[in-house]
Structures are given as structure tokens and as C-alpha cells.
N, C-alpha and C positions, 0 to 999 in steps of 0.2 A: 504494500500500500504506500502510495507516495505521500510526501509531506503535505501537499495541498489537500489530499483526501483526508488525512488525519485532522488538519485544521478545520476542514469543512464539517466533519463528524463532530468535532468538539463544539463548533458553533451551534449545530443543531441540538446538541445535548443541553446547551443552555436553555433551549426552549422546552425540553422535556426528555425523559429517558426513552430513546429510540428503540431500545431492546423491548420495550413494552408497547410498541406502536400498534400492535394488534391484540393487546391483552383483552381477554373476554371480560365483559361486565356481567355481574350475576343478578342484577335486580330486575324486577318486572316493571319498574317505573320506566316509561318510554324515554325519559331523559338519560337513563343509565342502561338502556338495553344494549345488547352486544352490537358493536359497530367498530369500524377502524378509527384510528386517530385522524382528526381533520384539521387542516390548516386553512383558515379563511384569509385570503390574500387580496388586499386592496390593489387597485390599478394605478390611478394617478397619484404620483408622489411617493409610491411605495414600490410596486413592481416596475413601473415606468417613471422616468423623470417627468415632472410636471411641466407642461408647456405653457400653462396659463390660458389655454384656449381649448377648443374642441379637438384639436389635432392630438394624435397619440404621440407620446414621447418615446425616447429610446429606453431599453431596459437598463435598470441600475446594474452597474458593473459587478459581476460575480454572482448575482442572485440566481440566474437561471441554472448554473451548475449546482448550487445548493438545493434548488427545487428538484432537480433530477435525483440527487442523493436522498432527499426526503421521500420521494416516490419509491425508490429502491428499498427504503426502510419501512415501507408499508403505509406511509402517510398519504391520505387522499388530499389533493389540493383543489380547493374551491375558489375560483375567482369571485370575489365578493366586492361589488362595485355599484355605485349609483348609475353607472352607464347600463344601458339595456344590452341584452345578449343579442348583438347584431352580427350580420355577416362581416362587417368592417372590423369589429372587435376581434372576432375569431381569426380573420385573415391576418391581422396585425400580430396576434399571439403566435400563429403558425409561422409567419414570416421570420419571427425571431426565435422560433423553436422553443417557446415557453411551454413547459409541461403543465398540464392541468387535467383534472378529471371532470369538473362541472363548472358551470357559470351561474352564480346567484341562487343556486339551490342544490340540494343533493337528496338521495333517497333515504337518508337516515334521519331526516327532520321529523320530529314527533308530530303526529297529526294534531290539529287544533291549536297549535302554538302560534306565537307572533311571527312576523316576517324576519325577525333577527335569526340569522342562521346559527344552528348549533355547531360549535367547533371547539376544539381543544386549545387552539391558538388563533389570535386575530393579529395579522400583520398589517398595520395601517400607520401612515405618516402622521395622523392626527390623534393617535391613541396614547394612553398612558397606562402603565401597569398600576392598578389599584393595590395599595399595600395595607389598607385598613387604617390609614392615617388621613384625616380630613385635609391636611395641608397639601396632599397630592393634588387636589383640585386647584389650589392656588398656583402650584407649579405648572399645571397644565394651562391655565388661563394666561399665564405670563409668557409662555413659550410660543415661539413661532415655529411652523413646520420647517424642516431642514432646508427645503428648497426656497424658503423665503428669507433665510438668514443671510446677512451680507458678509 
């Protein structure tokens, strides 16, 4: 295994233990029913550089390779975006060889729930990891997305 492969696996382990990517769930609760691990991936400003317009940006450097590794580790990738699932979006993803399994939905979504997609991880340029500390919100409201920082 190359040094780059080791670095990539280490980066994904920060998101969660990949050896448990397909760990069965034992509950009858639909939110905890057996399913693969799911990564919900935002498009503009996360997967693709934000152009500030309707045009699609270029992929963020190195991210596509990490997504292929995640798929190899059993993680399902759901493109989760405010953009509609259009032929133009799919063509752009295919042109850049972006691996994904679904766009804006997946078959493991529990019936009767809200439109928020069920996932183990949400990768989004406007997100913040909630740590149970109310000051997290202050930090979020003060921060600009990476692509707006000067």
C-alpha cells in the first residue's frame, strides 16, 4: 500500500471507523435498521469549488480519490445538494469521474420521515460539527465558508 493510500485511509478514519462500514444494526427502529454507512456529500463549495453562479465548479483537489476509497470500504455516497438531479449535474459528475451511488435520496431512508437524508456523515462547506456546546453556534455564525475567505 502506498503512502498516499495510507494517508487517505487515515483521513477517512477521522470520519469514522471504516472497518465497521457495513456493520449490521440490530434494532427494529427504521432509523437503526440494517443498512450500509452513508456519506451525504454537498456539491457547491464542498465537492466542487464554488463559482458563485449556476455554473459547476471544478472538483476540490484530492477529494475524488478519497471518495473512491470510501466506496471500496463499503460506504455509499449520496450527492446531497439543493440542485435538482438533472442530466447536466450527472454529466458534470461523470465528466470528472466522481463516484456516487445516489443523488438527493437513497433506498435506506425510513418511510414517513422528513426530507433530511439519513446519513452517517454530512460533508458540507456550511456545516459545523455539533459538540454539545452552545458556543458552537457562535463559531458557526462568525465563520465564512472556505471559498469566501480572503
